[in-house]
N, C-alpha and C positions, 0 to 999 in steps of 0.2 A: 829510140834514142836513150831511154833510161838504162836499158841493158848494157849498151856499148859504153855509156858514160861510166857505169859502175865497174865494168871490166877494165877500162883504161885507167880509171882512178886507182883501183887496187893494184895494177901493175906498176904504175909510175910512182905512186905515193911513197912506198918504202925507200926507194932510191933517192928521190927528191928530198924527202924529209930527213934523210941521213946527212946530206951535205948542206941543205938550205931549209931548215925547219921554219915554219911560219907560226906566228903567235897572234891570234885574233884578239883585238881590243874593241869592245862595244858590240859584240856579236848579238847581244839582246836587242839591238836596234834593227836587225833584219826583220822586215814585215812578212806577214803571210801573203801568199799569192804573188801576182806579177809585180815586178819592180825593175827599174833601170839602175844598174850598178855602175857608177861612174867614178873612175880612178885616174890619178896622174900616171904617167907612163915614162919610165926611164930605161927599163931593161926588157929584153924579149921574154924573160922569165916571169914578168909581172902577172900574167894570167894564171900561172901555176900557183903563185902565192895566194891569189884570191880564192881559187878553187879549193885549195887545201886548208885555208883559214876558215872558209865557210863550212867545210865538212860535207859528207855525202848527203846529209839531210837537206841541205840547201843547195840543190843542184842548180847550176847556171849554164846558160847557153852563151855564145859569144859571136860578135861580129868581128871578122878579121879580114885583112887584105886578101883579095881573091887569089893572089899568087900562092899563098899557103895551101889552098885547096887543090892546087895543081901538082903538088909534090907527090911523086909516086908512092904508094903504100900509105904514107903519113896523111896525105890529103883526104883520101876516102875514109880513113879511120876516124879522124877528128870530125869529119863531116857527119858520120853516123852518130857521134857523141854529142852533137849539138852546135858545132861551129859552122857558120855559113859565111860566104865571101861577099865582099863589096868591092866593086871596081873604083879605086880611088882616082880623084881628079875629074870625075864626071858624075852626073846625076844618075845613080843606079836605082831606078824605080823598083826593080825586082827585089833588091836587098832591103829596101825600105818597107815594102809590103810584107816581106818575110818577118822582119823585126816587129812590125805592128801586130801581125798575126800571133807571134809567140808571146808578146807582152799581154795582149788581150786574152789569151788563153790561160794566163796565170803563171807564165814562166818568168824566171829572173834572168836578165840579160846583162852581160858585162860589155861596157863600151868605154873607150878611152877618148874623152872629148877633144883632146888636143889633136887627135887624128894621126899622130906619129910619135915616136919616142923623142924625148928631149934630154939633153945632157943634164946631169944632176945639178950643176951650178948654173944652168941656163936661166936667164931672166925673162925669157919669152915663154909665157904660159897661156897664150891666147887660145881659147877654145873655139872649135867650130860649132855651128848651131844645130847640128843633127840631134843631139841629145835633148835639147829644149823642144824641138819639133816633135820628137817621138813621145816625150812625156805629156805634152799638151794634147796631142791627138789621141793618145790611148787612155789618158787619165790615170796612169800608174804613177806611183811616187818615184822620185829620184833618191838614191842612197849614195851620198858622197863617200869615197874611200881614199885613204892616203897610204901610200907605200913608200918608205924611205928609198932614196936612190942608192944608198950604200947597203949592199947585202953582204954580210960577212959569212965566210965559210964555217959551217958547223955551229953557228950561233943563231938563235931565233931572230927572224926579221918580223917586226910588228906590222900588222895590217890593221889600220885603224878604221873602224866602220862608224860613220856618223849617223845622225838621226835622219830618217826619211822625211821628205817634204814634197809638197805639190807646188810647182811654180805657178805664179798668178799673172794674169794679163787683164787689161781693161775690157777686152772684148773676146769673143770666142775665136776670132781670126786675129792672130798676133801679127804685128808689123815686124819688118826686118829689125827695127831698132829694139823692139821688145825681145825678140829672139836673142839678139846680141847681149842685151842686158841680163837675160836669164843665164846665158853661157858664161858671162863674166862673173856673175854671182856664184855660179856653180864652182868655178875654179877657186874663188875666194873661200868657199865652204870647204873644199878639199884641202887646201893648204893650211887652213885654220886648224885642221885636225893634227897637223905636225906637232903642235904644242903638247899633245898627249904623249908623244914619243920622247920628248926632251925632259918631261917632268920626272 
């Protein structure tokens, strides 16, 4: 996985960075070892902004909709680089097991808690509970990340990396209400980072 990740990174980075450079804010907040990187999602290019803001040293894998992995040529390539698919709209046990295995082995995994892209001015930022479940079951920290919806051509887009944290529950087995509360808190943490862009 690392070899293909580096190959694709080095091929795509020069072109992407030319038209859509990214600027990492708070990169020192990235922890060593496994972590769940959770960001808001407005554009299909968001994963690239995260990957290039983190740099080669902080390699990430990603959970993406399964349709992407079925695209000829592109699908197999990104699969070799650490992207794995999840069937949306149903309980994909295989994808969850893959995610848990990667996180427990010390990988950093990108996940968009909203589950889909939202319009920049959308007031609906409700998160699904998958990120909360993965963080609690694997014990890895969540790292909130904010990416502005507006990306200007040839100008740096800030990628704000927040402080890692471990969600807490009253018991080892979280209730649906606790998962929902963790998911809501996560989105609040993500959008609180927007203040660092406006300052």
